[in-house]
C-alpha positions, 0 to 999 in steps of 0.5 A: 477519452477512451479509443476502442474503435479497434476493439475486438468483441466476444460473447459468452452466452449472450451474458457477458461482453469482452472487449480485447484493445490491442494496445491496453491487453484485456478489457472488457466493458459493455457499449465502451465506444458509444460517446455517452459512456466515454462522457460518463467517465469522465464524472469519476475520479478514476484518474485522481485514484490512477495517479496515487495507484497506477495499473501495475502498482503491484506487479508480482507482489502478493494480496490479499482479497478479504471478504465477511464470510464466517470462515474468518471468526477468530482469524489472527488479523496481526498475520496481514502486517505488512502485507497487501491488503484489499478490505471489503465493506466490514474488514476496516472494523477489524484490521487496517486494509491497504485499500477498503474496498466496496460498491454498496452505496447503502453500506456507505449510507449505513456507516454515515448514519450509524443505526446498524452498524453502531457509532464504532464502525463509524469512528473506525471509518472516519479514523481509517487513513488508506484508500477508500474506494467505491466501485459505482455505475453513478459518480458520488461526491463523498469526501475522502472516497475514490469513485471509480466506474463500475462497468456492469455486472457482467464485465471485467477491467484490465486497466484502472482508467476504464473501471472494474467490473461488477460481478454482482458482488464486491469480492468480484470488483476487489479481485478486479481491482487487484488483477489492475493493479498487477498483484500475484498472487491474489489470494481470497479470504473469506470467500466463503460463497454461502450461508448458514444452511438456514437460509440465511447470510453468514458472516464474521462479523454482525452481518448488513441490514439488507439481507440477501437471498441464498441463491445470490451466491450462486450468482456471484460464483457463476461471475467468477467463473465466467471471468476465470474462463475467460481473462488470461492467466486469471485462474492462475494468479488466484488462490483461494485460502477459504476453508470449505468454500463453496466456490470451486474456480480457483485453485484452493489452499490453506493460509498456513502454506503461505510463506511468511516474510519479514519485513521491517517497520519503517520508522521517522519523525518531523517537526511541526511545521508546514514544510515538513508536515507536507513531507510527511503527508507524501511520504505517508500515502507512498507508504500506504500504497505499498503496504509498509508499516510504520510509525512516524511521529511528529515533535517539537523543534529541539532549537535548530536544523542540526538539533533536530537531526542529532535526535535521530540515533535517540528515537532509533533506540527507542523505536527499537524497545518500542517494537521488540522483536521487529527490525527498524527502517529508518526514513527521513520524512522527505523520503518517497516510496516509488517502488516496493523496496524488495530488497529488505525483505528478509534481510540477512545482515544487521545494518544497511546503508548507502554510501553516495559515490559522487564522482558517478554524478558529476561531482568531486569525487568522495564517498559519503554515507547517507543516513537518510535511509538505514536497515537496523536489525533489533539485535544487541549488535545494532543496540551497541552501534546506537550507543556508540552514535549517541556517545560521539553525537553528545561528543560533537553536538556543538561542532558542527559536524553532521550525525552521519559523519559521526556514524560513518566514523563509528561504522568504520571501527564495527567489526561485529556487525554484519553491515550491508550496502544497498544501491543508489536507487533505495536513497536516490536524491531526486535531483543530484543523483538522477542517473542512478536510474529509477528510484526505489526510495526518492529523497527530496531533501527538505533540509535545503529549503529549510535552510533557506527559509531561515537564511531568508528569515535572517536577512 
C-alpha cells in the first residue's frame, strides 16, 4: 500500500493536482490517499515491470521518445541503433524500440484484429521481443504486455510504483516513463503536435482508424506546458528534436546535433539444452533493458563442455566478418547486465579483458584471465589475435587446457595489440567475487551446473 499521509497538495488553476511525497520526491496523484484507489493499483502489474526496470534504471542515460509525427517520414532508423528508445504506438513497425508504449486500448484492438493496420502490423507485434507497456486506467490481461496504472489526464508521477500520468496522449505518458527511469536527456522525435493544415491528423505512417480533431494537439501541448512548469527539472531534461514542432514548451534542437556514441554489438552462443536456454532468456532480457544491440545464436552441442568453449574463437571471428565496421563485445550466455557498461562507449583500445586477482577474494593469490567478457575491435590486430588463438586451440584441443589459458599465452606475446583491462565489476562471478562491489556484468558460471549434471548422469 502507498503511504501518502504526509503528502502535500498543490493546485494549478484547479485543473491539476500535485502531490509532493517527502520520501519519494514529486508525485502527482488524484485522490491518491483514498483506500479504493490504493487497492486499484494492486490490480495492475506495475510491480512486475518494476522488477525488471525499476526507477532510475536509465539514470543519466539519454533516451529517445519517438512519436508518430509526419516529420519522421524518411528518417534513417539505423541512427538509433544501440540507443534507449521508447516507441509510441506504430513505431514498432519501423524499428525495434527498447519499450513499445501506448495508452490506447483501441490501438491494441486494431492490432489483434488487423483490419486497418493489416497482417504485417500484427506479425511485427508478435515478433517484437522488447517490453510492451500500456498505461491504462483499468487493468487488462494481455499476454506479454505490462499494464501500468494510468493516474489520469492531469497528473504526473516520479515513481513507477504509482503508475504514470496520462496527459491526454501517449507521448505524455511515454515522457513520464522516461522521467521515472531517470533518463537524462530525454530527446523527442516525431512530436510535431500539428496536423496537415487542412483539419486532418498527420503521421509518418498510415495513421489510425480513429481520428482526432485538430484541437486535440492544443490540449496535448497544454498538458506538457503544465508539466514543464511544475515538475522539477523536467524542462531542463527534455529536448525537442522535432523540426517545426508546434510545441514550444521545451528547448528545441536538431537530431544531427546529438553526438554519436560508438558502441559494440554483444555476441554470444549457447547450446540447445534447458540449462543454457534459461541462461539465454535472462541475458537477453538484461541486454534489452539497457538498449544493448546483440547477436546471440543457439547451436548444437559439439560433444562436451570443452569442445563447446573452444568454439568461441571461431564464432567471434565469424561475427567480426558479419558485422563489418562494428566492434564486438563477447559475453558468455550465463552473463547478466546489471548496469549499463559505460566503459565500452567510444572504446579506445583493440582488445580488453579482465584478469582475476584471486588473492583479493580470500583464495590462493594468482592472476587468471577470464574470457567470459571480452572486447574485440574490428581491426586487423584482433583478427591476427584470433588466428593465433585458433591455432593454439587446435593444438591443445585434446590436452584439457582451457581456451582462456590458450588466449592468455597468446596475449603475453602480442606486442602490436592495444590491450586494456576492465575492472572486476565488468566480469564479476556472482558468489566468488562478491567482494568486488556492485556488478555491472554478473556471471553465473553455468559450467558448474553443467559439470555437476554430467557427473550425476555418469553415476
